[in-house]
C-alpha positions in Angstrom: -58.1 -144.4 -129.2 -58.8 -145.8 -125.8 -56.1 -143.6 -124.3 -57.6 -140.5 -125.9 -61.1 -141.4 -124.6 -59.7 -141.6 -121.0 -58.1 -138.2 -121.4 -61.3 -136.6 -122.8 -63.3 -138.1 -119.9 -60.9 -136.7 -117.3 -61.0 -133.3 -118.8 -64.8 -133.3 -119.0 -65.0 -134.3 -115.3 -62.6 -131.5 -114.4 -64.7 -128.9 -116.3 -67.9 -130.1 -114.5 -66.2 -129.7 -111.1 -64.9 -126.2 -111.9 -68.3 -125.0 -113.2 -70.0 -126.4 -110.0 -67.5 -124.6 -107.7 -68.0 -121.3 -109.6 -71.8 -121.7 -109.4 -71.7 -122.3 -105.7 -69.4 -119.3 -105.2 -72.0 -117.1 -106.9 -69.9 -116.3 -109.9 -72.9 -116.4 -112.3 -75.1 -114.2 -110.1 -75.5 -110.4 -110.7 -74.1 -109.0 -107.4 -72.8 -105.6 -106.2 -69.1 -105.0 -105.7 -67.7 -105.9 -102.2 -68.4 -103.4 -99.6 -71.3 -101.7 -101.5 -75.0 -102.6 -101.6 -77.6 -100.4 -103.4 -81.0 -100.0 -101.7 -83.9 -98.8 -103.9 -86.0 -96.0 -102.4 -88.8 -94.2 -104.0 -88.4 -91.0 -101.9 -86.0 -89.8 -99.2 -87.0 -86.7 -97.3 -84.2 -86.7 -94.7 -81.2 -84.6 -94.3 -78.3 -84.9 -96.8 -74.8 -83.9 -95.8 -72.1 -83.4 -98.5 -68.7 -84.6 -97.4 -65.9 -81.9 -97.3 -62.3 -82.2 -96.5 -61.3 -80.5 -93.2 -58.0 -79.5 -91.6 -57.2 -82.1 -89.0 -54.9 -81.0 -86.1 -53.9 -84.2 -84.2 -52.1 -84.4 -80.9 -50.1 -87.3 -79.5 -50.5 -87.8 -75.8 -47.2 -89.0 -74.2 -47.4 -90.5 -70.7 -44.8 -89.4 -68.1 -44.5 -88.3 -64.5 -43.3 -85.6 -62.1 -39.7 -86.0 -60.8 -37.7 -84.1 -58.3 -34.9 -82.2 -59.8 -33.1 -82.1 -56.5 -33.4 -85.5 -54.8 -30.9 -86.4 -52.1 -30.1 -89.7 -50.4 -28.5 -89.2 -47.0 -26.0 -91.7 -45.6 -23.5 -91.7 -42.8 -19.8 -90.9 -43.2 -18.9 -93.3 -40.3 -19.9 -96.7 -39.1 -22.0 -96.5 -36.0 -25.3 -97.6 -34.5 -28.3 -95.4 -35.2 -29.4 -93.8 -31.9 -32.4 -91.6 -33.0 -34.3 -90.3 -36.0 -35.6 -86.8 -35.6 -37.9 -86.9 -38.7 -40.4 -89.1 -40.5 -41.7 -89.4 -44.1 -43.5 -86.3 -45.1 -41.8 -84.0 -42.6 -40.5 -80.7 -44.0 -36.9 -79.7 -43.0 -34.6 -76.8 -43.5 -31.0 -76.9 -44.5 -28.9 -77.6 -41.4 -31.7 -79.3 -39.4 -30.6 -82.3 -37.3 -32.1 -85.5 -38.9 -30.3 -88.4 -37.4 -28.0 -89.0 -34.3 -25.6 -91.9 -34.0 -24.1 -93.4 -30.9 -21.1 -91.3 -29.9 -19.4 -93.3 -27.1 -16.6 -94.7 -29.3 -15.9 -91.3 -30.9 -15.9 -89.5 -27.6 -13.4 -92.0 -26.3 -11.2 -91.5 -29.4 -11.3 -87.7 -28.9 -10.4 -88.1 -25.2 -7.5 -90.4 -26.1 -6.2 -87.9 -28.7 -6.3 -85.1 -26.2 -4.4 -87.3 -23.6 -1.8 -88.1 -26.3 -1.3 -84.4 -27.1 -0.8 -83.6 -23.4 1.8 -86.4 -23.1 3.7 -85.4 -26.2 3.6 -81.7 -25.2 5.1 -82.5 -21.8 7.9 -84.5 -23.4 8.5 -81.7 -25.9 8.8 -79.1 -23.2 11.4 -81.3 -21.4 13.3 -81.8 -24.7 13.3 -78.1 -25.4 14.8 -77.4 -22.0 17.4 -80.1 -22.5 18.3 -78.7 -25.9 18.9 -75.2 -24.4 21.2 -76.7 -21.7 23.2 -78.8 -24.2 23.5 -75.9 -26.5 25.0 -73.7 -23.7 27.3 -76.5 -22.6 28.5 -77.2 -26.1 29.3 -73.5 -26.5 31.5 -73.8 -23.4 33.1 -76.9 -24.8 31.8 -79.2 -22.0 29.8 -81.5 -24.3 30.5 -82.9 -27.7 28.8 -81.8 -30.9 27.1 -85.3 -31.1 25.4 -84.6 -27.8 24.0 -81.4 -29.3 22.8 -83.2 -32.4 21.1 -85.9 -30.3 19.2 -83.2 -28.3 18.1 -81.4 -31.6 16.9 -84.7 -33.1 14.9 -85.6 -30.0 13.3 -82.1 -30.0 12.5 -82.2 -33.7 11.0 -85.8 -33.4 8.7 -84.7 -30.5 7.7 -81.6 -32.4 6.6 -83.8 -35.3 4.8 -86.2 -32.9 2.9 -83.3 -31.5 1.7 -82.2 -34.9 0.6 -85.7 -35.6 -1.3 -85.9 -32.3 -3.1 -82.7 -33.1 -4.1 -84.0 -36.5 -5.5 -87.1 -34.9 -7.5 -84.9 -32.5 -9.0 -83.0 -35.5 -9.9 -86.3 -37.2 -11.5 -87.6 -34.0 -13.5 -84.3 -33.7 -14.7 -84.6 -37.3 -15.7 -88.2 -36.7 -17.7 -87.1 -33.6 -19.4 -84.4 -35.6 -20.4 -87.0 -38.2 -22.6 -88.6 -35.6 -24.9 -85.6 -36.0 -26.4 -86.0 -39.5 -27.9 -82.8 -40.7 -30.1 -81.8 -43.7 -27.9 -80.8 -46.7 -30.9 -79.1 -48.4 -34.3 -77.7 -47.5 -37.0 -80.1 -48.5 -39.4 -82.9 -47.7 -38.5 -86.3 -46.2 -39.5 -89.0 -48.7 -38.6 -92.2 -46.8 -36.7 -93.5 -43.8 -34.5 -96.5 -44.9 -33.4 -97.5 -41.4 -34.6 -97.5 -37.8 -32.9 -96.8 -34.4 -30.6 -99.7 -33.5 -29.6 -100.4 -37.1 -25.9 -100.0 -38.0 -25.2 -97.0 -40.3 -22.6 -97.9 -42.9 -20.9 -95.3 -45.1 -22.5 -95.2 -48.6 -25.7 -97.0 -47.5 -28.7 -94.5 -47.6 -30.5 -93.9 -44.3 -33.0 -91.2 -45.5 -34.1 -89.6 -48.8 -35.1 -85.9 -49.3 -36.4 -83.9 -52.2 -36.8 -80.2 -52.9 -40.5 -79.5 -53.6 -39.6 -76.1 -55.1 -37.6 -77.8 -57.9 -39.8 -80.2 -59.8 -39.6 -81.5 -63.4 -41.6 -83.5 -65.8 -40.1 -86.5 -67.5 -41.4 -88.1 -70.7 -40.1 -90.8 -73.1 -40.9 -89.4 -76.5 -40.9 -91.4 -79.7 -37.7 -90.7 -81.6 -39.6 -89.5 -84.7 -41.2 -86.8 -82.6 -38.2 -86.2 -80.2 -35.8 -85.3 -83.0 -38.1 -82.4 -83.9 -37.9 -80.9 -80.4 -35.3 -78.5 -79.1 -34.4 -76.8 -75.8 -36.7 -74.0 -74.8 -39.7 -75.4 -76.7 -43.0 -74.6 -74.8 -45.4 -77.5 -74.8 -48.8 -78.2 -73.1 -48.8 -80.7 -70.3 -51.6 -82.0 -68.1 -51.8 -83.5 -64.6 -55.1 -85.5 -64.5 -55.1 -86.1 -60.8 -54.9 -82.4 -60.1 -57.2 -81.4 -63.0 -54.5 -79.1 -64.2 -53.3 -78.2 -67.7 -50.4 -75.8 -68.2 -47.4 -75.0 -70.4 -43.9 -76.1 -69.6 -40.5 -75.5 -71.2 -38.1 -78.2 -72.4 -35.0 -78.0 -70.2 -33.2 -81.2 -71.1 -33.1 -83.7 -74.0 -31.0 -86.7 -73.1 -29.0 -87.4 -76.3 -29.3 -91.2 -76.1 -32.0 -93.3 -77.7 -33.6 -96.2 -75.8 -33.0 -99.1 -78.2 -36.0 -101.1 -76.8 -38.6 -98.4 -76.8 -37.0 -96.2 -79.7 -37.5 -93.1 -77.6 -35.6 -90.2 -76.0 -36.0 -88.9 -72.5 -37.3 -85.3 -72.4 -37.4 -83.2 -69.2 -39.5 -80.0 -68.9 -39.4 -77.4 -66.2 -42.7 -76.6 -64.4 -43.8 -74.1 -61.8 -44.7 -75.9 -58.6 -48.4 -76.0 -57.9 -50.3 -77.2 -54.7 -50.5 -80.9 -54.6 -47.6 -81.6 -56.9 -45.4 -84.4 -55.7 -42.8 -86.7 -57.4 -44.4 -89.7 -59.2 -47.7 -88.1 -60.2 -48.9 -89.1 -63.6 -48.5 -86.5 -66.3 -49.3 -86.2 -70.0 -47.4 -84.3 -72.7 -49.4 -83.1 -75.7 -47.3 -83.2 -78.8 -49.0 -81.6 -81.9 -48.7 -83.3 -85.3 -48.5 -81.5 -88.6 -52.0 -80.5 -89.8 -53.5 -82.8 -92.5 -56.6 -82.8 -94.7 -59.2 -85.5 -94.0 -62.9 -86.4 -93.5 -64.6 -85.7 -90.1 -68.2 -86.6 -89.5 -70.7 -86.9 -86.7 -70.2 -90.4 -85.0 -74.0 -90.7 -84.9 -74.1 -91.2 -88.7 -72.1 -94.4 -88.4 -73.9 -97.8 -88.2 -72.5 -101.1 -86.9 -72.7 -104.0 -89.3 -71.4 -107.0 -87.5 -67.7 -106.2 -86.8 -67.7 -103.5 -89.5 -68.7 -99.9 -89.6 -70.9 -98.6 -92.4 -72.8 -95.5 -93.6 -75.6 -94.8 -96.1 -74.4 -92.8 -99.1 -76.6 -91.4 -102.0 -75.2 -92.5 -105.3 -77.0 -92.0 -108.6 -80.4 -91.5 -106.9 -79.9 -94.7 -104.9 -78.8 -95.2 -101.3 -75.9 -97.6 -101.0 -74.4 -99.2 -97.9 -70.8 -97.9 -97.7 -68.3 -99.6 -95.4 -65.8 -97.3 -93.9 -62.6 -97.5 -91.9 -62.5 -95.5 -88.7 -59.7 -93.5 -87.3 -59.6 -91.6 -83.9 -62.1 -89.2 -82.5 -61.0 -85.6 -82.7 -63.1 -82.9 -80.9 -66.2 -85.2 -80.8 -65.9 -85.9 -84.5 -65.0 -89.2 -86.1 -62.1 -89.3 -88.5 -62.9 -91.5 -91.5 -59.7 -93.0 -93.0 -61.2 -94.8 -96.0 -64.6 -95.2 -97.5 -65.7 -91.6 -97.9 -64.3 -88.8 -100.1 -65.0 -85.2 -100.7 -68.3 -84.7 -102.6 -70.0 -87.9 -101.3 -73.6 -87.3 -100.0 -74.5 -88.9 -96.7 -78.2 -89.9 -96.1 -78.0 -88.9 -92.5 -81.6 -89.9 -91.5 -82.0 -93.0 -93.6 -83.2 -95.9 -91.4 -84.0 -99.1 -93.4 -86.5 -101.5 -92.0 -84.0 -104.3 -91.8 -80.2 -104.1 -92.1 
């Protein structure tokens, strides 16, 4: 009996605690459902707007930039000290214009040495030719052996080959000397000088960069969900905020590799050059979404309630406080994601004394 009394006492105490917690939480009070609060009014004379579904055309704005389709880094084909730059950043150049000169002393010396070598070999060859003619005549008369004739022919042939090699060295020396005059491979604008006079030019190391201002593109990293819907030739709207310019451009390239980190594809569009366009300028691509049905209202009808947004809606001759979830603003109208539906009546002008 004593054990049963202890159990009954424990149960009674637990029931008292549960009832107290429920009372403090307001479970026994007559309250409105969460998110709604009815406000009694005797008369409302303000404007009433009935909510209707509207077609929503949304656009995704993808950031990007202008790039140069033809962008060239210029380097030297020979190792030599830079003597002079003929251009600076921002200068316009035409194809074939002289951009950089390198010191030529070593290359001129190589060319002079090759010319001297040719002259020496040519003189020896002339002597060997005469000797071959004499030996051939003596051998015909039986005055020299056939081996002497063979030696004369071998010497002549060897000097002939040496002369050809010397001339090839001369051509190579002339080409190397020509490389000391670095000229513009394209017409364009100088972007940056990467060396200064006195620096050593090394093959493969850029000295100067150029781009063609008449061939520009727009580059954007587009979400893969949107990119897979695009195709070459599609015409899309783009804007350049810094130039206050909005125009249309055609897709010219879709790089068929997805960036695993950003889950995007690189898209390039062709654009007609406009005054002020330079590589690196910020651009926006406007990608339209499929149209959907939704609720759009005037943002002035929305009230702030702490960290929440709410509106006043007429329901059964009463005005209730309706909490809503906001989307983006579209054409100066606010998209309501949840909280309103078609047919709801909004008390636009209702202003309670205290909120």
